[in-house]
TIBADREN-262685 format. One record per residue: residue in one letter; x, y, z of N, C-alpha, C in turn. Coordinates in steps of 0.02 Angstrom, whole numbers, padded with zeros to 5 digits. Each point is the difference from the previous one (the first is absolute). Layout:
BEGIN
{code->a nx->X ny->Y nz->Z cax->X cay->Y caz->Z cx->X cy->Y cz->Z}
...
//
This chain:
BEGIN
{code->x nx->04331 ny->03508 nz->05670 cax->-00044 cay->00060 caz->00001 cx->-00068 cy->-00018 cz->-00029}
{code->x nx->-00052 ny->00029 nz->00029 cax->-00068 cay->-00008 caz->-00025 cx->-00004 cy->00032 cz->-00070}
{code->x nx->-00016 ny->-00041 nz->-00050 cax->00001 cay->00025 caz->-00069 cx->-00053 cy->00054 cz->-00012}
{code->x nx->-00059 ny->-00008 nz->00032 cax->-00052 cay->00051 caz->-00010 cx->00024 cy->00066 cz->00029}
{code->x nx->00031 ny->-00002 nz->00059 cax->00027 cay->00060 caz->00031 cx->00055 cy->00030 cz->-00044}
{code->x nx->00040 ny->-00044 nz->-00031 cax->00052 cay->00023 caz->-00046 cx->-00029 cy->00037 cz->-00060}
{code->x nx->-00055 ny->-00026 nz->-00026 cax->-00034 cay->00032 caz->-00057 cx->-00024 cy->00070 cz->00021}
{code->x nx->-00030 ny->00005 nz->00059 cax->-00025 cay->00064 caz->00024 cx->00058 cy->00050 cz->00009}
{code->x nx->00055 ny->-00024 nz->00028 cax->00059 cay->00043 caz->00009 cx->00027 cy->00024 cz->-00067}
{code->x nx->00000 ny->-00044 nz->-00049 cax->00022 cay->00018 caz->-00068 cx->-00044 cy->00056 cz->-00028}
{code->x nx->-00066 ny->-00007 nz->00009 cax->-00047 cay->00051 caz->-00026 cx->00007 cy->00066 cz->00038}
{code->x nx->00017 ny->-00004 nz->00063 cax->00012 cay->00062 caz->00040 cx->00064 cy->00034 cz->-00026}
{code->x nx->00050 ny->-00040 nz->-00011 cax->00065 cay->00026 caz->-00024 cx->-00007 cy->00037 cz->-00066}
{code->x nx->-00044 ny->-00026 nz->-00044 cax->-00009 cay->00031 caz->-00065 cx->-00056 cy->00053 cz->-00001}
{code->x nx->-00025 ny->00017 nz->00059 cax->-00048 cay->00055 caz->00006 cx->-00071 cy->-00017 cz->-00021}
{code->x nx->-00014 ny->-00065 nz->-00010 cax->-00068 cay->-00020 caz->-00019 cx->-00046 cy->-00001 cz->00061}
{code->x nx->00029 ny->-00021 nz->00057 cax->-00037 cay->00003 caz->00063 cx->00028 cy->00059 cz->00039}
{code->x nx->-00045 ny->00047 nz->00016 cax->00022 cay->00061 caz->00033 cx->-00024 cy->00004 cz->00073}
{code->x nx->-00053 ny->-00037 nz->00016 cax->-00031 cay->00008 caz->00066 cx->00006 cy->-00063 cz->00041}
{code->x nx->00003 ny->00008 nz->00065 cax->00003 cay->-00056 caz->00047 cx->-00061 cy->-00044 cz->-00007}
{code->x nx->-00058 ny->00031 nz->-00009 cax->-00063 cay->-00037 caz->-00005 cx->00001 cy->-00050 cz->-00058}
{code->x nx->00023 ny->00022 nz->-00058 cax->00002 cay->-00044 caz->-00059 cx->00053 cy->-00055 cz->00011}
{code->x nx->00057 ny->00019 nz->00028 cax->00053 cay->-00049 caz->00014 cx->-00025 cy->-00054 cz->00048}
{code->x nx->-00033 ny->00020 nz->00052 cax->-00026 cay->-00048 caz->00050 cx->-00052 cy->-00047 cz->-00031}
{code->x nx->-00043 ny->00029 nz->-00043 cax->-00053 cay->-00040 caz->-00032 cx->00031 cy->-00052 cz->-00047}
{code->x nx->00047 ny->00023 nz->-00042 cax->00031 cay->-00046 caz->-00048 cx->00044 cy->-00052 cz->00035}
{code->x nx->00026 ny->00016 nz->00057 cax->00037 cay->-00049 caz->00040 cx->-00047 cy->-00052 cz->00029}
{code->x nx->-00059 ny->00023 nz->00022 cax->-00048 cay->-00044 caz->00033 cx->-00031 cy->-00050 cz->-00049}
{code->x nx->-00013 ny->00023 nz->-00062 cax->-00032 cay->-00044 caz->-00051 cx->00055 cy->-00029 cz->-00044}
{code->x nx->00017 ny->-00063 nz->00012 cax->00055 cay->-00033 caz->-00035 cx->-00020 cy->-00015 cz->-00072}
{code->x nx->00035 ny->00031 nz->-00047 cax->-00017 cay->-00008 caz->-00072 cx->00003 cy->-00073 cz->-00022}
{code->x nx->00043 ny->-00039 nz->00032 cax->00008 cay->-00070 caz->-00020 cx->-00067 cy->-00039 cz->00003}
{code->x nx->-00044 ny->00020 nz->00046 cax->-00064 cay->-00035 caz->00008 cx->-00048 cy->00015 cz->-00057}
{code->x nx->00016 ny->00050 nz->-00042 cax->-00047 cay->00023 caz->-00051 cx->00026 cy->-00010 cz->-00071}
{code->x nx->00058 ny->-00033 nz->-00005 cax->00032 cay->-00009 caz->-00066 cx->00005 cy->-00074 cz->-00015}
{code->x nx->-00023 ny->-00023 nz->-00058 cax->00008 cay->-00071 caz->-00016 cx->00074 cy->-00017 cz->-00010}
{code->x nx->00023 ny->-00054 nz->00031 cax->00071 cay->-00018 caz->-00006 cx->00042 cy->00050 cz->00039}
{code->x nx->00031 ny->-00024 nz->00052 cax->00031 cay->00047 caz->00048 cx->00066 cy->00030 cz->-00022}
{code->x nx->00031 ny->-00029 nz->-00052 cax->00069 cay->00018 caz->-00015 cx->00010 cy->00075 cz->-00014}
{code->x nx->-00048 ny->00030 nz->-00035 cax->00010 cay->00071 caz->-00020 cx->-00045 cy->00048 cz->00041}
{code->x nx->-00025 ny->-00023 nz->00056 cax->-00048 cay->00040 caz->00039 cx->00028 cy->00068 cz->00020}
{code->x nx->00066 ny->00002 nz->00012 cax->00030 cay->00062 caz->00026 cx->00039 cy->00040 cz->-00053}
{code->x nx->-00011 ny->-00019 nz->-00064 cax->00032 cay->00037 caz->-00055 cx->-00047 cy->00058 cz->-00019}
{code->x nx->00030 ny->00057 nz->-00014 cax->-00042 cay->00059 caz->-00014 cx->-00022 cy->00001 cz->-00073}
{code->x nx->-00045 ny->-00047 nz->-00017 cax->-00027 cay->-00001 caz->-00067 cx->-00071 cy->-00030 cz->00002}
{code->x nx->-00042 ny->00017 nz->-00050 cax->-00067 cay->-00030 caz->-00002 cx->00007 cy->-00074 cz->-00015}
{code->x nx->-00051 ny->-00039 nz->00020 cax->00002 cay->-00072 caz->-00013 cx->-00068 cy->-00025 cz->-00023}
{code->x nx->-00001 ny->-00049 nz->-00046 cax->-00063 cay->-00029 caz->-00021 cx->-00032 cy->-00039 cz->00057}
{code->x nx->-00067 ny->00005 nz->00006 cax->-00035 cay->-00037 caz->00052 cx->-00053 cy->-00046 cz->-00031}
{code->x nx->00006 ny->-00012 nz->-00066 cax->-00049 cay->-00040 caz->-00036 cx->-00057 cy->00042 cz->-00025}
{code->x nx->-00041 ny->-00029 nz->-00045 cax->-00060 cay->00032 caz->-00026 cx->00015 cy->00066 cz->-00037}
{code->x nx->00060 ny->00003 nz->-00031 cax->00022 cay->00061 caz->-00036 cx->00001 cy->00061 cz->00047}
{code->x nx->00014 ny->-00011 nz->00063 cax->00004 cay->00054 caz->00050 cx->00071 cy->00001 cz->00029}
{code->x nx->00016 ny->00055 nz->00031 cax->00066 cay->00006 caz->00033 cx->-00009 cy->00031 cz->00069}
{code->x nx->00051 ny->-00011 nz->00043 cax->00005 cay->00038 caz->00062 cx->00053 cy->00054 cz->-00013}
{code->x nx->-00015 ny->00061 nz->00019 cax->00046 cay->00056 caz->-00014 cx->00067 cy->-00010 cz->00035}
{code->x nx->00050 ny->00035 nz->-00026 cax->00065 cay->00001 caz->00033 cx->-00007 cy->00033 cz->00069}
{code->x nx->00041 ny->-00022 nz->00049 cax->-00003 cay->00030 caz->00066 cx->00007 cy->00077 cz->00001}
{code->x nx->00040 ny->00027 nz->-00046 cax->00008 cay->00074 caz->00001 cx->-00064 cy->00035 cz->-00020}
{code->x nx->-00042 ny->-00034 nz->-00043 cax->-00064 cay->00030 caz->-00018 cx->-00049 cy->-00003 cz->00059}
{code->x nx->00001 ny->-00056 nz->00036 cax->-00042 cay->-00004 caz->00060 cx->00020 cy->00054 cz->00050}
{code->x nx->00066 ny->00009 nz->00009 cax->00024 cay->00052 caz->00046 cx->-00023 cy->00069 cz->-00023}
{code->x nx->00006 ny->00013 nz->-00065 cax->-00021 cay->00065 caz->-00028 cx->-00074 cy->00013 cz->00014}
{code->x nx->-00042 ny->-00050 nz->-00013 cax->-00072 cay->00008 caz->00010 cx->-00018 cy->00009 cz->00073}
{code->x nx->00033 ny->-00038 nz->00044 cax->-00013 cay->00007 caz->00072 cx->00021 cy->00069 cz->00025}
{code->x nx->00056 ny->00025 nz->-00025 cax->00022 cay->00068 caz->00019 cx->-00050 cy->00053 cz->-00024}
{code->x nx->-00024 ny->-00008 nz->-00061 cax->-00048 cay->00048 caz->-00028 cx->-00066 cy->-00001 cz->00037}
{code->x nx->-00018 ny->-00058 nz->00027 cax->-00066 cay->-00007 caz->00032 cx->00002 cy->00002 cz->00076}
{code->x nx->00060 ny->00003 nz->00030 cax->00005 cay->-00011 caz->00073 cx->-00043 cy->00047 cz->00042}
{code->x nx->-00009 ny->00063 nz->-00022 cax->-00042 cay->00046 caz->00039 cx->-00074 cy->-00018 cz->-00004}
{code->x nx->-00016 ny->-00043 nz->-00048 cax->-00070 cay->-00022 caz->-00010 cx->-00009 cy->-00072 cz->00023}
{code->x nx->00051 ny->-00025 nz->00035 cax->-00002 cay->-00068 caz->00028 cx->00012 cy->00003 cz->00075}
{code->x nx->-00028 ny->00051 nz->00031 cax->00006 cay->00008 caz->00072 cx->-00049 cy->-00047 cz->00035}
{code->x nx->00014 ny->-00017 nz->00064 cax->-00045 cay->-00044 caz->00036 cx->-00073 cy->00023 cz->-00004}
{code->x nx->-00044 ny->-00048 nz->-00015 cax->-00072 cay->00015 caz->-00005 cx->-00024 cy->00019 cz->-00069}
{code->x nx->00046 ny->00009 nz->-00048 cax->-00019 cay->00021 caz->-00067 cx->-00019 cy->-00061 cz->-00043}
{code->x nx->-00028 ny->00014 nz->-00060 cax->-00020 cay->-00053 caz->-00046 cx->00042 cy->00001 cz->-00063}
{code->x nx->00021 ny->-00060 nz->-00022 cax->00043 cay->-00004 caz->-00059 cx->-00026 cy->-00055 cz->-00047}
{code->x nx->00004 ny->00015 nz->-00065 cax->-00021 cay->-00048 caz->-00052 cx->00060 cy->-00015 cz->-00045}
{code->x nx->00013 ny->-00064 nz->-00010 cax->00054 cay->-00022 caz->-00044 cx->-00031 cy->-00036 cz->-00059}
{code->x nx->00002 ny->00032 nz->-00059 cax->-00031 cay->-00028 caz->-00061 cx->00052 cy->-00041 cz->-00038}
{code->x nx->-00017 ny->-00063 nz->-00014 cax->00049 cay->-00045 caz->-00031 cx->00049 cy->-00023 cz->00052}
{code->x nx->-00028 ny->-00030 nz->00054 cax->00040 cay->-00013 caz->00060 cx->00049 cy->-00059 cz->-00007}
{code->x nx->-00005 ny->-00037 nz->-00056 cax->00050 cay->-00052 caz->-00014 cx->00006 cy->-00052 cz->00055}
{code->x nx->00060 ny->-00006 nz->00028 cax->00012 cay->-00050 caz->00052 cx->-00012 cy->00028 cz->00070}
{code->x nx->-00022 ny->00063 nz->00004 cax->-00022 cay->00028 caz->00064 cx->00052 cy->00040 cz->00039}
{code->x nx->00060 ny->00007 nz->-00029 cax->00055 cay->00032 caz->00038 cx->-00016 cy->00072 cz->00021}
{code->x nx->-00017 ny->00041 nz->-00049 cax->-00009 cay->00071 caz->00016 cx->-00063 cy->00011 cz->00043}
{code->x nx->-00051 ny->-00041 nz->-00012 cax->-00061 cay->00005 caz->00041 cx->00016 cy->-00015 cz->00073}
{code->x nx->00044 ny->-00050 nz->00010 cax->00021 cay->-00017 caz->00068 cx->00038 cy->00059 cz->00032}
{code->x nx->00042 ny->00033 nz->-00040 cax->00036 cay->00060 caz->00025 cx->-00050 cy->00054 cz->00020}
{code->x nx->-00050 ny->00011 nz->-00043 cax->-00052 cay->00050 caz->00015 cx->-00033 cy->-00016 cz->00067}
{code->x nx->-00017 ny->-00064 nz->00009 cax->-00035 cay->-00022 caz->00061 cx->00042 cy->00014 cz->00062}
{code->x nx->00065 ny->-00012 nz->-00006 cax->00045 cay->00013 caz->00057 cx->00001 cy->00074 cz->00017}
{code->x nx->-00004 ny->00043 nz->-00051 cax->00004 cay->00072 caz->00011 cx->-00065 cy->00029 cz->00027}
{code->x nx->-00057 ny->-00024 nz->-00025 cax->-00065 cay->00028 caz->00024 cx->-00022 cy->-00034 cz->00065}
{code->x nx->00028 ny->-00059 nz->00014 cax->-00012 cay->-00033 caz->00064 cx->-00070 cy->-00029 cz->00008}
{code->x nx->-00013 ny->-00029 nz->00059 cax->-00064 cay->-00036 caz->00011 cx->-00061 cy->00045 cz->-00002}
{code->x nx->00009 ny->00066 nz->00012 cax->-00058 cay->00046 caz->-00005 cx->-00014 cy->00022 cz->-00071}
{code->x nx->00049 ny->-00012 nz->-00045 cax->-00008 cay->00020 caz->-00070 cx->-00028 cy->-00058 cz->-00042}
{code->x nx->-00002 ny->00010 nz->-00066 cax->-00020 cay->-00053 caz->-00046 cx->00047 cy->00000 cz->-00060}
{code->x nx->00025 ny->-00058 nz->-00018 cax->00039 cay->-00008 caz->-00061 cx->-00034 cy->-00053 cz->-00043}
{code->x nx->-00014 ny->00018 nz->-00062 cax->-00038 cay->-00043 caz->-00045 cx->00042 cy->-00013 cz->-00063}
{code->x nx->00008 ny->-00064 nz->-00017 cax->00033 cay->-00019 caz->-00062 cx->-00051 cy->-00026 cz->-00049}
{code->x nx->00000 ny->00025 nz->-00061 cax->-00046 cay->-00024 caz->-00052 cx->00042 cy->-00027 cz->-00058}
{code->x nx->-00014 ny->-00061 nz->-00020 cax->00039 cay->-00034 caz->-00052 cx->-00048 cy->-00042 cz->-00042}
{code->x nx->00005 ny->00006 nz->-00067 cax->-00050 cay->-00035 caz->-00042 cx->00019 cy->-00072 cz->-00016}
{code->x nx->00057 ny->-00023 nz->00023 cax->00018 cay->-00071 caz->-00008 cx->-00015 cy->-00035 cz->00066}
{code->x nx->-00053 ny->-00040 nz->00004 cax->-00020 cay->-00030 caz->00064 cx->00056 cy->-00042 cz->00032}
{code->x nx->00039 ny->-00034 nz->-00042 cax->00055 cay->-00042 caz->00026 cx->00051 cy->00042 cz->00039}
{code->x nx->00012 ny->00062 nz->-00024 cax->00047 cay->00044 caz->00035 cx->-00029 cy->00025 cz->00066}
{code->x nx->-00066 ny->00007 nz->00003 cax->-00032 cay->00020 caz->00063 cx->00010 cy->-00055 cz->00052}
{code->x nx->-00009 ny->-00062 nz->-00020 cax->00011 cay->-00057 caz->00045 cx->00073 cy->-00001 cz->00023}
{code->x nx->00047 ny->00010 nz->-00047 cax->00071 cay->00002 caz->00016 cx->00015 cy->00056 cz->00050}
{code->x nx->-00029 ny->00060 nz->-00013 cax->00011 cay->00058 caz->00044 cx->-00018 cy->-00016 cz->00072}
{code->x nx->-00058 ny->-00031 nz->00009 cax->-00024 cay->-00015 caz->00067 cx->00047 cy->-00049 cz->00034}
{code->x nx->00023 ny->-00051 nz->-00037 cax->00048 cay->-00048 caz->00028 cx->00066 cy->00034 cz->00018}
{code->x nx->00023 ny->00045 nz->-00044 cax->00062 cay->00036 caz->00013 cx->-00005 cy->00042 cz->00064}
{code->x nx->-00055 ny->00037 nz->00005 cax->-00010 cay->00045 caz->00058 cx->-00004 cy->-00039 cz->00065}
{code->x nx->-00031 ny->-00059 nz->-00003 cax->-00006 cay->-00042 caz->00060 cx->00067 cy->-00018 cz->00030}
{code->x nx->00053 ny->-00001 nz->-00042 cax->00067 cay->-00017 caz->00024 cx->00040 cy->00062 cz->00019}
{code->x nx->-00030 ny->00059 nz->-00009 cax->00037 cay->00063 caz->00008 cx->-00019 cy->00036 cz->00065}
{code->x nx->00032 ny->00057 nz->00011 cax->-00013 cay->00041 caz->00059 cx->-00069 cy->00031 cz->-00001}
{code->x nx->-00034 ny->-00002 nz->-00058 cax->-00067 cay->00030 caz->-00006 cx->-00055 cy->-00052 cz->00012}
{code->x nx->00018 ny->-00061 nz->00021 cax->-00049 cay->-00054 caz->00008 cx->-00057 cy->00019 cz->00047}
{code->x nx->00017 ny->00032 nz->00055 cax->-00051 cay->00018 caz->00050 cx->-00051 cy->00050 cz->-00030}
{code->x nx->00026 ny->00047 nz->-00040 cax->-00044 cay->00050 caz->-00031 cx->-00049 cy->-00033 cz->-00049}
{code->x nx->00023 ny->-00052 nz->-00034 cax->-00043 cay->-00038 caz->-00045 cx->-00054 cy->-00037 cz->00041}
{code->x nx->00022 ny->-00031 nz->00054 cax->-00046 cay->-00038 caz->00043 cx->-00053 cy->00045 cz->00031}
{code->x nx->00020 ny->00060 nz->00019 cax->-00046 cay->00047 caz->00032 cx->-00045 cy->00037 cz->-00050}
{code->x nx->00018 ny->-00003 nz->-00064 cax->-00043 cay->00031 caz->-00051 cx->00018 cy->00071 cz->-00021}
{code->x nx->00056 ny->00027 nz->00027 cax->00019 cay->00067 caz->-00023 cx->00039 cy->-00003 cz->-00066}
{code->x nx->00021 ny->-00061 nz->-00019 cax->00032 cay->-00013 caz->-00065 cx->-00042 cy->-00052 cz->-00036}
{code->x nx->-00019 ny->00016 nz->-00063 cax->-00040 cay->-00048 caz->-00038 cx->00017 cy->00002 cz->-00074}
{code->x nx->-00013 ny->-00056 nz->-00034 cax->00013 cay->-00006 caz->-00072 cx->-00063 cy->-00022 cz->-00035}
{code->x nx->-00011 ny->00027 nz->-00060 cax->-00060 cay->-00018 caz->-00039 cx->00019 cy->-00013 cz->-00072}
{code->x nx->-00033 ny->-00050 nz->-00030 cax->00009 cay->-00013 caz->-00072 cx->-00053 cy->00041 cz->-00037}
{code->x nx->00023 ny->00051 nz->-00036 cax->-00046 cay->00045 caz->-00034 cx->00040 cy->00040 cz->-00052}
{code->x nx->-00035 ny->00036 nz->-00043 cax->00032 cay->00043 caz->-00050 cx->00024 cy->00063 cz->00035}
{code->x nx->00066 ny->00006 nz->00008 cax->00029 cay->00057 caz->00036 cx->-00015 cy->00068 cz->-00030}
{code->x nx->-00017 ny->00000 nz->-00065 cax->-00016 cay->00065 caz->-00032 cx->-00063 cy->00031 cz->00030}
{code->x nx->-00039 ny->-00042 nz->00035 cax->-00061 cay->00025 caz->00033 cx->00012 cy->00015 cz->00074}
{code->x nx->00063 ny->-00010 nz->00022 cax->00017 cay->00013 caz->00070 cx->-00036 cy->-00049 cz->00046}
{code->x nx->-00016 ny->00023 nz->00060 cax->-00040 cay->-00040 caz->00047 cx->-00046 cy->00048 cz->00037}
{code->x nx->-00058 ny->00016 nz->-00032 cax->-00043 cay->00053 caz->00026 cx->-00027 cy->-00012 cz->00070}
{code->x nx->-00005 ny->-00064 nz->00020 cax->-00029 cay->-00016 caz->00066 cx->00036 cy->00035 cz->00058}
{code->x nx->00065 ny->00011 nz->-00007 cax->00038 cay->00029 caz->00056 cx->00026 cy->00070 cz->-00016}
{code->x nx->-00022 ny->00027 nz->-00057 cax->00021 cay->00068 caz->-00019 cx->-00033 cy->00051 cz->00047}
{code->x nx->00028 ny->00060 nz->00006 cax->00059 cay->00026 caz->-00035 cx->00066 cy->-00020 cz->00035}
{code->x nx->00054 ny->00003 nz->-00039 cax->00066 cay->-00020 caz->00025 cx->00047 cy->00060 cz->00007}
{code->x nx->00040 ny->-00002 nz->00052 cax->00053 cay->00051 caz->00010 cx->00056 cy->-00011 cz->-00049}
{code->x nx->00014 ny->-00064 nz->-00016 cax->00055 cay->-00017 caz->-00045 cx->-00024 cy->-00053 cz->-00050}
{code->x nx->00016 ny->00011 nz->-00064 cax->-00013 cay->-00051 caz->-00051 cx->00065 cy->-00011 cz->-00039}
{code->x nx->00019 ny->-00064 nz->-00007 cax->00057 cay->-00017 caz->-00041 cx->-00024 cy->-00045 cz->-00056}
{code->x nx->00023 ny->00014 nz->-00061 cax->-00018 cay->-00042 caz->-00057 cx->00064 cy->-00032 cz->-00026}
{code->x nx->00000 ny->-00067 nz->-00003 cax->00061 cay->-00037 caz->-00017 cx->00005 cy->-00020 cz->-00073}
{code->x nx->-00039 ny->00033 nz->-00044 cax->00003 cay->-00012 caz->-00072 cx->-00014 cy->00065 cz->-00036}
{code->x nx->00024 ny->00006 nz->-00062 cax->-00004 cay->00064 caz->-00035 cx->-00067 cy->00010 cz->-00034}
{code->x nx->-00030 ny->00058 nz->00013 cax->-00064 cay->00018 caz->-00031 cx->00014 cy->00050 cz->-00056}
{code->x nx->-00040 ny->-00004 nz->-00052 cax->00009 cay->00047 caz->-00057 cx->-00014 cy->00072 cz->00023}
{code->x nx->-00044 ny->00009 nz->00048 cax->-00015 cay->00066 caz->00027 cx->-00021 cy->-00007 cz->00074}
{code->x nx->-00017 ny->00055 nz->00031 cax->-00021 cay->-00004 caz->00071 cx->-00071 cy->-00028 cz->00004}
{code->x nx->-00009 ny->-00058 nz->00034 cax->-00067 cay->-00030 caz->00003 cx->-00047 cy->00040 cz->00045}
{code->x nx->-00055 ny->00027 nz->-00029 cax->-00046 cay->00042 caz->00038 cx->-00029 cy->-00036 cz->00062}
{code->x nx->-00012 ny->-00066 nz->-00007 cax->-00028 cay->-00038 caz->00056 cx->00046 cy->00002 cz->00061}
{code->x nx->00065 ny->-00007 nz->-00013 cax->00048 cay->00000 caz->00056 cx->00007 cy->00070 cz->00030}
{code->x nx->-00002 ny->00051 nz->-00043 cax->00003 cay->00069 caz->00025 cx->-00061 cy->00013 cz->00045}
{code->x nx->-00057 ny->-00026 nz->-00021 cax->-00061 cay->00008 caz->00038 cx->00006 cy->-00032 cz->00070}
{code->x nx->00036 ny->-00057 nz->00003 cax->00007 cay->-00036 caz->00064 cx->00056 cy->00028 cz->00045}
{code->x nx->00034 ny->00051 nz->-00025 cax->00053 cay->00033 caz->00040 cx->-00032 cy->00052 cz->00046}
{code->x nx->00018 ny->-00002 nz->00063 cax->-00027 cay->00048 caz->00048 cx->00028 cy->00070 cz->-00013}
{code->x nx->-00040 ny->00053 nz->00010 cax->00030 cay->00067 caz->-00003 cx->00058 cy->00004 cz->00050}
{code->x nx->00057 ny->00024 nz->-00023 cax->00061 cay->-00001 caz->00041 cx->00041 cy->-00062 cz->-00011}
{code->x nx->-00027 ny->-00047 nz->-00041 cax->00035 cay->-00064 caz->-00012 cx->00047 cy->00003 cz->-00060}
{code->x nx->00038 ny->-00054 nz->-00009 cax->00050 cay->-00002 caz->-00054 cx->-00001 cy->-00068 cz->-00035}
{code->x nx->00005 ny->00001 nz->-00066 cax->00006 cay->-00061 caz->-00040 cx->00066 cy->00001 cz->-00037}
{code->x nx->00033 ny->-00058 nz->-00003 cax->00061 cay->-00009 caz->-00039 cx->-00016 cy->-00051 cz->-00054}
{code->x nx->00009 ny->00019 nz->-00063 cax->-00021 cay->-00042 caz->-00056 cx->00046 cy->00009 cz->-00060}
{code->x nx->00023 ny->-00055 nz->-00031 cax->00038 cay->00007 caz->-00063 cx->-00049 cy->00015 cz->-00057}
{code->x nx->00015 ny->00050 nz->-00040 cax->-00044 cay->00020 caz->-00055 cx->00039 cy->00002 cz->-00065}
{code->x nx->-00029 ny->-00029 nz->-00052 cax->00032 cay->00002 caz->-00066 cx->-00002 cy->-00069 cz->-00032}
{code->x nx->00016 ny->-00003 nz->-00064 cax->00000 cay->-00064 caz->-00035 cx->00072 cy->-00024 cz->-00007}
{code->x nx->00035 ny->00023 nz->-00052 cax->00070 cay->-00021 caz->-00008 cx->00044 cy->00038 cz->00049}
{code->x nx->-00009 ny->00065 nz->00002 cax->00038 cay->00041 caz->00048 cx->-00046 cy->00014 cz->00059}
{code->x nx->00021 ny->-00018 nz->00060 cax->-00042 cay->00008 caz->00059 cx->00034 cy->00046 cz->00051}
{code->x nx->-00042 ny->00037 nz->00035 cax->00023 cay->00041 caz->00056 cx->-00037 cy->-00021 cz->00063}
{code->x nx->00035 ny->-00002 nz->00055 cax->-00033 cay->-00012 caz->00064 cx->-00030 cy->00066 cz->00023}
{code->x nx->-00066 ny->00004 nz->-00003 cax->-00034 cay->00062 caz->00018 cx->-00021 cy->00000 cz->00073}
{code->x nx->00008 ny->00057 nz->00031 cax->-00023 cay->00011 caz->00069 cx->-00060 cy->00046 cz->-00005}
{code->x nx->-00058 ny->-00026 nz->00020 cax->-00063 cay->00036 caz->-00008 cx->-00026 cy->00019 cz->00069}
{code->x nx->-00008 ny->00064 nz->00012 cax->-00026 cay->00024 caz->00065 cx->-00070 cy->00028 cz->-00009}
{code->x nx->-00045 ny->-00021 nz->00044 cax->-00067 cay->00029 caz->00000 cx->-00002 cy->00052 cz->00056}
{code->x nx->-00012 ny->00061 nz->-00019 cax->00000 cay->00054 caz->00050 cx->-00064 cy->-00003 cz->00042}
{code->x nx->-00001 ny->00033 nz->00058 cax->-00059 cay->-00002 caz->00043 cx->-00065 cy->00020 cz->-00037}
{code->x nx->00006 ny->00044 nz->-00051 cax->-00061 cay->00021 caz->-00036 cx->-00019 cy->-00049 cz->-00056}
{code->x nx->00038 ny->-00056 nz->-00006 cax->-00016 cay->-00051 caz->-00050 cx->00036 cy->00009 cz->-00067}
{code->x nx->00035 ny->00056 nz->-00009 cax->00037 cay->00010 caz->-00063 cx->00064 cy->-00043 cz->00001}
{code->x nx->00026 ny->-00012 nz->-00060 cax->00056 cay->-00047 caz->-00008 cx->00062 cy->00035 cz->-00026}
{code->x nx->00057 ny->-00016 nz->00030 cax->00063 cay->00022 caz->-00030 cx->00045 cy->-00062 cz->-00007}
{code->x nx->00043 ny->00000 nz->-00051 cax->00042 cay->-00059 caz->-00012 cx->00068 cy->00022 cz->-00025}
{code->x nx->00051 ny->-00040 nz->00016 cax->00066 cay->00012 caz->-00028 cx->00034 cy->-00067 cz->-00014}
{code->x nx->00050 ny->00001 nz->-00045 cax->00037 cay->-00060 caz->-00017 cx->00060 cy->-00007 cz->00046}
{code->x nx->00005 ny->-00058 nz->00033 cax->00055 cay->-00012 caz->00046 cx->00061 cy->-00029 cz->-00036}
{code->x nx->-00011 ny->-00051 nz->-00043 cax->00056 cay->-00033 caz->-00033 cx->-00026 cy->-00041 cz->-00059}
{code->x nx->00043 ny->-00015 nz->-00048 cax->-00019 cay->-00045 caz->-00056 cx->00003 cy->-00072 cz->00024}
{code->x nx->-00049 ny->-00040 nz->-00021 cax->-00005 cay->-00069 caz->00024 cx->-00019 cy->-00047 cz->-00057}
{code->x nx->00004 ny->-00065 nz->00014 cax->-00024 cay->-00051 caz->-00046 cx->-00042 cy->-00050 cz->00040}
{code->x nx->-00065 ny->00002 nz->-00010 cax->-00046 cay->-00046 caz->00034 cx->-00039 cy->-00040 cz->-00052}
{code->x nx->-00027 ny->-00057 nz->00021 cax->-00046 cay->-00036 caz->-00044 cx->-00064 cy->00041 cz->-00004}
{code->x nx->-00039 ny->-00007 nz->-00055 cax->-00060 cay->00041 caz->-00008 cx->-00056 cy->-00019 cz->00049}
{code->x nx->-00038 ny->00051 nz->00021 cax->-00060 cay->-00010 caz->00039 cx->-00054 cy->-00019 cz->-00049}
{code->x nx->-00020 ny->-00064 nz->00002 cax->-00044 cay->-00025 caz->-00053 cx->-00050 cy->-00049 cz->00030}
{code->x nx->-00039 ny->-00032 nz->-00043 cax->-00048 cay->-00049 caz->00024 cx->00036 cy->-00066 cz->00015}
{code->x nx->-00032 ny->-00042 nz->00038 cax->00029 cay->-00066 caz->00016 cx->00012 cy->-00040 cz->-00064}
{code->x nx->-00049 ny->00001 nz->-00045 cax->00005 cay->-00038 caz->-00063 cx->00060 cy->00023 cz->-00041}
{code->x nx->00007 ny->00067 nz->-00006 cax->00055 cay->00028 caz->-00040 cx->00068 cy->-00017 cz->00032}
{code->x nx->00003 ny->00001 nz->00067 cax->00062 cay->-00015 caz->00034 cx->00021 cy->-00072 cz->-00010}
{code->x nx->-00049 ny->-00045 nz->00001 cax->00014 cay->-00072 caz->-00005 cx->00008 cy->-00025 cz->-00071}
{code->x nx->-00013 ny->00044 nz->-00049 cax->00005 cay->-00020 caz->-00070 cx->00071 cy->-00027 cz->-00016}
{code->x nx->00002 ny->-00060 nz->-00026 cax->00065 cay->-00029 caz->-00018 cx->00040 cy->-00024 cz->00059}
{code->x nx->-00031 ny->00001 nz->00060 cax->00038 cay->-00022 caz->00059 cx->00004 cy->-00075 cz->00002}
//
């Protein structure tokens, strides 16, 4: 049996994947290509990717994709802050398609290089080649204003509060999913209404590495 397909079926069985769209996307983007050392690629747990960073557990990726799926329709724009090895950004690209834009921002340049190599071996390779999927080495706390506003923003590290810059880059009608908190963190779902006002709710308790500067992240590494 295809192990990646098996992982997706496991997540469907446990109710983490609810929609066909998310199941198809996670089946298309093989997690093994984005995880260092293939042995545990299909285990439902976070894994270290070097540089004091981690790749989230598959069930967290599924949760975020489900929360954002209505904002990842073909032709829409998505920003992945702290894109790590590029997995979730590649999923975003598959969902928004060649007419959309998926942008990964990561402050560790070596991980950006790795992301691009990973994607080149994946089902999203063509989207990277055509330019609808791109990765940049930059401070994710500042988002990526060049392609704003975004229909969907995902933040892969915990912020002490809601970053105003990222809220600013969210399109009216758009949604951001971000872990917020220090020791105790909640995965917050932030919706920007058509009039620009913000509403937010807590989806689930989580544990993410902090959203911080490159220097602070690499300290002691």
